TORKOL-4160 file (C-alpha; in steps of 0.2 Angstrom, whole numbers, padded with zeros to 4 digits, m for minus):
192
<pt num="1" X="0421" Y="0119" Z="0335"/>
<pt num="2" X="0425" Y="0104" Z="0324"/>
<pt num="3" X="0440" Y="0102" Z="0312"/>
<pt num="4" X="0430" Y="0108" Z="0297"/>
<pt num="5" X="0424" Y="0123" Z="0307"/>
<pt num="6" X="0441" Y="0127" Z="0313"/>
<pt num="7" X="0448" Y="0126" Z="0295"/>
<pt num="8" X="0433" Y="0137" Z="0288"/>
<pt num="9" X="0437" Y="0150" Z="0301"/>
<pt num="10" X="0456" Y="0150" Z="0296"/>
<pt num="11" X="0450" Y="0152" Z="0278"/>
<pt num="12" X="0439" Y="0167" Z="0283"/>
<pt num="13" X="0453" Y="0174" Z="0292"/>
<pt num="14" X="0465" Y="0173" Z="0277"/>
<pt num="15" X="0452" Y="0182" Z="0266"/>
<pt num="16" X="0449" Y="0196" Z="0279"/>
<pt num="17" X="0464" Y="0205" Z="0273"/>
<pt num="18" X="0476" Y="0215" Z="0284"/>
<pt num="19" X="0474" Y="0212" Z="0303"/>
<pt num="20" X="0476" Y="0226" Z="0315"/>
<pt num="21" X="0490" Y="0222" Z="0328"/>
<pt num="22" X="0484" Y="0218" Z="0345"/>
<pt num="23" X="0487" Y="0232" Z="0358"/>
<pt num="24" X="0504" Y="0230" Z="0367"/>
<pt num="25" X="0503" Y="0225" Z="0385"/>
<pt num="26" X="0503" Y="0238" Z="0398"/>
<pt num="27" X="0517" Y="0231" Z="0408"/>
<pt num="28" X="0533" Y="0228" Z="0398"/>
<pt num="29" X="0552" Y="0228" Z="0403"/>
<pt num="30" X="0558" Y="0240" Z="0390"/>
<pt num="31" X="0548" Y="0255" Z="0384"/>
<pt num="32" X="0545" Y="0257" Z="0365"/>
<pt num="33" X="0556" Y="0272" Z="0364"/>
<pt num="34" X="0571" Y="0263" Z="0372"/>
<pt num="35" X="0571" Y="0249" Z="0359"/>
<pt num="36" X="0580" Y="0250" Z="0343"/>
<pt num="37" X="0570" Y="0242" Z="0328"/>
<pt num="38" X="0576" Y="0226" Z="0322"/>
<pt num="39" X="0582" Y="0226" Z="0303"/>
<pt num="40" X="0573" Y="0212" Z="0294"/>
<pt num="41" X="0589" Y="0207" Z="0285"/>
<pt num="42" X="0599" Y="0206" Z="0301"/>
<pt num="43" X="0584" Y="0196" Z="0309"/>
<pt num="44" X="0585" Y="0183" Z="0295"/>
<pt num="45" X="0604" Y="0182" Z="0295"/>
<pt num="46" X="0605" Y="0180" Z="0314"/>
<pt num="47" X="0591" Y="0167" Z="0315"/>
<pt num="48" X="0598" Y="0158" Z="0300"/>
<pt num="49" X="0612" Y="0152" Z="0312"/>
<pt num="50" X="0599" Y="0140" Z="0320"/>
<pt num="51" X="0599" Y="0124" Z="0309"/>
<pt num="52" X="0581" Y="0117" Z="0307"/>
<pt num="53" X="0574" Y="0101" Z="0300"/>
<pt num="54" X="0564" Y="0102" Z="0284"/>
<pt num="55" X="0547" Y="0095" Z="0281"/>
<pt num="56" X="0533" Y="0095" Z="0267"/>
<pt num="57" X="0516" Y="0098" Z="0274"/>
<pt num="58" X="0503" Y="0089" Z="0263"/>
<pt num="59" X="0484" Y="0088" Z="0262"/>
<pt num="60" X="0471" Y="0079" Z="0251"/>
<pt num="61" X="0459" Y="0092" Z="0242"/>
<pt num="62" X="0445" Y="0091" Z="0230"/>
<pt num="63" X="0457" Y="0099" Z="0217"/>
<pt num="64" X="0470" Y="0086" Z="0220"/>
<pt num="65" X="0484" Y="0084" Z="0233"/>
<pt num="66" X="0492" Y="0100" Z="0240"/>
<pt num="67" X="0508" Y="0103" Z="0249"/>
<pt num="68" X="0522" Y="0115" Z="0253"/>
<pt num="69" X="0540" Y="0115" Z="0260"/>
<pt num="70" X="0541" Y="0120" Z="0278"/>
<pt num="71" X="0555" Y="0122" Z="0290"/>
<pt num="72" X="0546" Y="0129" Z="0305"/>
<pt num="73" X="0539" Y="0113" Z="0312"/>
<pt num="74" X="0540" Y="0107" Z="0330"/>
<pt num="75" X="0532" Y="0095" Z="0342"/>
<pt num="76" X="0521" Y="0105" Z="0354"/>
<pt num="77" X="0512" Y="0093" Z="0367"/>
<pt num="78" X="0512" Y="0075" Z="0373"/>
<pt num="79" X="0495" Y="0076" Z="0381"/>
<pt num="80" X="0486" Y="0078" Z="0370"/>
<pt num="81" X="0498" Y="0074" Z="0356"/>
<pt num="82" X="0500" Y="0091" Z="0346"/>
<pt num="83" X="0512" Y="0098" Z="0333"/>
<pt num="84" X="0514" Y="0115" Z="0326"/>
<pt num="85" X="0520" Y="0123" Z="0310"/>
<pt num="86" X="0520" Y="0141" Z="0304"/>
<pt num="87" X="0515" Y="0146" Z="0287"/>
<pt num="88" X="0516" Y="0163" Z="0278"/>
<pt num="89" X="0499" Y="0172" Z="0277"/>
<pt num="90" X="0503" Y="0175" Z="0258"/>
<pt num="91" X="0504" Y="0156" Z="0255"/>
<pt num="92" X="0493" Y="0151" Z="0241"/>
<pt num="93" X="0493" Y="0132" Z="0246"/>
<pt num="94" X="0488" Y="0135" Z="0264"/>
<pt num="95" X="0470" Y="0140" Z="0261"/>
<pt num="96" X="0468" Y="0123" Z="0252"/>
<pt num="97" X="0475" Y="0114" Z="0267"/>
<pt num="98" X="0465" Y="0124" Z="0279"/>
<pt num="99" X="0449" Y="0119" Z="0269"/>
<pt num="100" X="0454" Y="0101" Z="0270"/>
<pt num="101" X="0455" Y="0102" Z="0289"/>
<pt num="102" X="0469" Y="0089" Z="0289"/>
<pt num="103" X="0487" Y="0087" Z="0285"/>
<pt num="104" X="0502" Y="0076" Z="0285"/>
<pt num="105" X="0519" Y="0082" Z="0290"/>
<pt num="106" X="0533" Y="0073" Z="0280"/>
<pt num="107" X="0550" Y="0074" Z="0288"/>
<pt num="108" X="0563" Y="0074" Z="0274"/>
<pt num="109" X="0579" Y="0065" Z="0273"/>
<pt num="110" X="0596" Y="0072" Z="0267"/>
<pt num="111" X="0594" Y="0065" Z="0250"/>
<pt num="112" X="0577" Y="0074" Z="0247"/>
<pt num="113" X="0584" Y="0092" Z="0244"/>
<pt num="114" X="0577" Y="0092" Z="0226"/>
<pt num="115" X="0560" Y="0087" Z="0232"/>
<pt num="116" X="0560" Y="0101" Z="0245"/>
<pt num="117" X="0565" Y="0114" Z="0231"/>
<pt num="118" X="0550" Y="0107" Z="0221"/>
<pt num="119" X="0538" Y="0109" Z="0235"/>
<pt num="120" X="0545" Y="0127" Z="0239"/>
<pt num="121" X="0541" Y="0133" Z="0221"/>
<pt num="122" X="0525" Y="0142" Z="0217"/>
<pt num="123" X="0513" Y="0139" Z="0202"/>
<pt num="124" X="0520" Y="0121" Z="0198"/>
<pt num="125" X="0512" Y="0104" Z="0199"/>
<pt num="126" X="0522" Y="0099" Z="0215"/>
<pt num="127" X="0516" Y="0081" Z="0215"/>
<pt num="128" X="0522" Y="0077" Z="0197"/>
<pt num="129" X="0532" Y="0062" Z="0197"/>
<pt num="130" X="0532" Y="0061" Z="0216"/>
<pt num="131" X="0528" Y="0044" Z="0224"/>
<pt num="132" X="0516" Y="0045" Z="0238"/>
<pt num="133" X="0502" Y="0035" Z="0247"/>
<pt num="134" X="0488" Y="0041" Z="0258"/>
<pt num="135" X="0491" Y="0043" Z="0277"/>
<pt num="136" X="0480" Y="0031" Z="0287"/>
<pt num="137" X="0468" Y="0043" Z="0295"/>
<pt num="138" X="0468" Y="0059" Z="0284"/>
<pt num="139" X="0472" Y="0052" Z="0267"/>
<pt num="140" X="0485" Y="0066" Z="0265"/>
<pt num="141" X="0500" Y="0061" Z="0255"/>
<pt num="142" X="0514" Y="0052" Z="0263"/>
<pt num="143" X="0529" Y="0055" Z="0253"/>
<pt num="144" X="0540" Y="0040" Z="0248"/>
<pt num="145" X="0558" Y="0041" Z="0256"/>
<pt num="146" X="0553" Y="0053" Z="0270"/>
<pt num="147" X="0561" Y="0049" Z="0287"/>
<pt num="148" X="0544" Y="0050" Z="0296"/>
<pt num="149" X="0526" Y="0056" Z="0294"/>
<pt num="150" X="0514" Y="0064" Z="0306"/>
<pt num="151" X="0495" Y="0062" Z="0301"/>
<pt num="152" X="0485" Y="0077" Z="0309"/>
<pt num="153" X="0469" Y="0086" Z="0310"/>
<pt num="154" X="0469" Y="0105" Z="0312"/>
<pt num="155" X="0467" Y="0109" Z="0330"/>
<pt num="156" X="0469" Y="0128" Z="0331"/>
<pt num="157" X="0476" Y="0142" Z="0320"/>
<pt num="158" X="0483" Y="0157" Z="0328"/>
<pt num="159" X="0490" Y="0174" Z="0321"/>
<pt num="160" X="0509" Y="0177" Z="0323"/>
<pt num="161" X="0513" Y="0193" Z="0313"/>
<pt num="162" X="0514" Y="0189" Z="0295"/>
<pt num="163" X="0513" Y="0171" Z="0298"/>
<pt num="164" X="0499" Y="0159" Z="0305"/>
<pt num="165" X="0503" Y="0146" Z="0319"/>
<pt num="166" X="0494" Y="0130" Z="0314"/>
<pt num="167" X="0492" Y="0117" Z="0328"/>
<pt num="168" X="0488" Y="0100" Z="0323"/>
<pt num="169" X="0481" Y="0085" Z="0333"/>
<pt num="170" X="0491" Y="0070" Z="0329"/>
<pt num="171" X="0480" Y="0055" Z="0324"/>
<pt num="172" X="0493" Y="0043" Z="0318"/>
<pt num="173" X="0512" Y="0044" Z="0315"/>
<pt num="174" X="0527" Y="0033" Z="0310"/>
<pt num="175" X="0544" Y="0031" Z="0302"/>
<pt num="176" X="0548" Y="0027" Z="0284"/>
<pt num="177" X="0559" Y="0015" Z="0276"/>
<pt num="178" X="0573" Y="0028" Z="0276"/>
<pt num="179" X="0572" Y="0031" Z="0295"/>
<pt num="180" X="0590" Y="0028" Z="0298"/>
<pt num="181" X="0596" Y="0041" Z="0285"/>
<pt num="182" X="0602" Y="0058" Z="0291"/>
<pt num="183" X="0589" Y="0072" Z="0290"/>
<pt num="184" X="0588" Y="0086" Z="0278"/>
<pt num="185" X="0594" Y="0102" Z="0287"/>
<pt num="186" X="0593" Y="0120" Z="0283"/>
<pt num="187" X="0606" Y="0132" Z="0289"/>
<pt num="188" X="0612" Y="0149" Z="0284"/>
<pt num="189" X="0601" Y="0149" Z="0268"/>
<pt num="190" X="0607" Y="0132" Z="0262"/>
<pt num="191" X="0604" Y="0113" Z="0264"/>
<pt num="192" X="0616" Y="0103" Z="0274"/>
């Protein structure tokens, strides 16, 4: 399946509505009745102890550039070069990126907290006043002042509860003029 086919499948999946959970494996270490449910607030509080870098994922679309703030980004594989990010299934920006079939991950610097907040907002023109140029392969927006950029094609999309796990094949990458600055970090609900 090509990039466009993978993206189309992802969009069809999003439109399909709620997905039935997969059956639990027959073999498990702890039986269901032995495990206490995890409180979502406690889950968020505890996992907030893990500091993460902050990125903006962008794509070129017929309606204009699309993008959203994303802290769930990581490298995945060297051979082939793959990266991954997670996006909520309720995202209104993700279907536009999925249809594009390509994206650019922009790694933000510590001085770009306000830019991150702008890309985290819904229903606004996220690119208003934002300086950017096209990534060399996909044409997705590379944001000025970013520490690094990773230009990708959608390689695979997997379900992960209320999120999708998006795997991208890296076609080009580089560092920005701000590469020596500290990164923007998110920890316990705030930027560092």
